[in-house]
C-alpha positions in Angstrom: 0.3 0.3 0.1 1.4 3.2 -1.2 1.2 6.2 1.0 -0.8 9.5 0.3 -0.2 11.9 -3.1 1.2 14.8 -1.4 -0.2 17.2 -4.2 -3.8 15.9 -3.8 -4.0 15.7 0.2 -0.8 17.5 1.0 1.7 16.8 3.8 2.1 17.1 6.9 4.5 19.8 7.5 1.3 21.8 5.4 -1.0 20.1 8.2 1.4 22.0 11.4 1.6 25.3 9.5 -2.2 26.1 8.8 -2.9 25.3 12.2 0.1 27.1 13.2 -0.3 30.5 11.0 -4.1 30.6 11.0 -6.7 32.2 14.1 -9.6 32.9 12.4 -11.9 29.4 10.3 -15.2 30.1 8.9 -16.9 26.2 9.2 -19.4 26.1 6.7 -22.0 23.9 8.0 -21.4 24.5 11.3 -24.2 23.6 13.5 -25.5 22.7 17.7 -25.4 18.5 16.0 -22.7 16.6 18.3 -22.7 13.5 16.3 -21.6 15.7 12.9 -18.0 15.8 12.4 -17.8 19.8 11.5 -19.1 20.3 15.8 -16.4 17.7 16.9 -13.5 19.9 14.7 -15.0 22.6 15.5 -14.6 22.1 19.5 -11.1 21.1 18.4 -9.8 24.1 16.7 -10.9 26.2 19.3 -8.9 24.3 22.5 -5.7 24.9 19.7 -6.9 28.1 20.3 -8.6 29.3 16.8 -11.6 31.5 16.4 -14.0 29.6 15.0 -17.4 30.7 13.1 -20.4 28.8 11.6 -21.9 29.9 8.4 -25.0 27.9 8.6 -28.2 28.7 7.4 -30.2 28.8 11.1 -26.8 31.4 11.9 -26.8 29.5 15.4 -24.7 30.3 18.0 -22.1 27.3 18.7 -19.3 26.5 21.0 -20.0 30.4 22.1 -19.9 31.6 18.7 -22.7 33.9 16.9 -23.2 31.4 13.2 -24.3 33.5 10.5 -26.5 31.7 7.7 -23.4 33.2 5.0 -20.1 33.2 4.1 -21.1 37.1 3.3 -22.4 38.0 6.5 -19.6 36.1 8.5 -17.3 38.7 6.3 -19.2 41.4 7.0 -19.5 41.6 11.3 -16.3 39.3 12.0 -13.7 40.1 9.0 -12.2 38.2 6.5 -10.9 34.8 7.5 -8.0 32.4 8.0 -9.5 29.7 6.3 -12.9 28.3 4.6 -13.6 25.0 6.1 -15.8 23.1 3.5 
């Protein structure tokens, strides 16, 4: 079995750099369902000091952060994110 192609998936170094060099993440699809991956990932990112902004049609507060229905609304309220996680 061969490893993943770094041209498609990046490397461990790339992942580390992304986590170290970013502060504000928009997570599309992040709602208050603890069974969804986005919920768990957002919790992990916050534990690493990241600000995680939910982008979800209901614009719910998730993990203490106000959500927004669209990326446009979130950008107007919060500013430009470092990462948009789809």
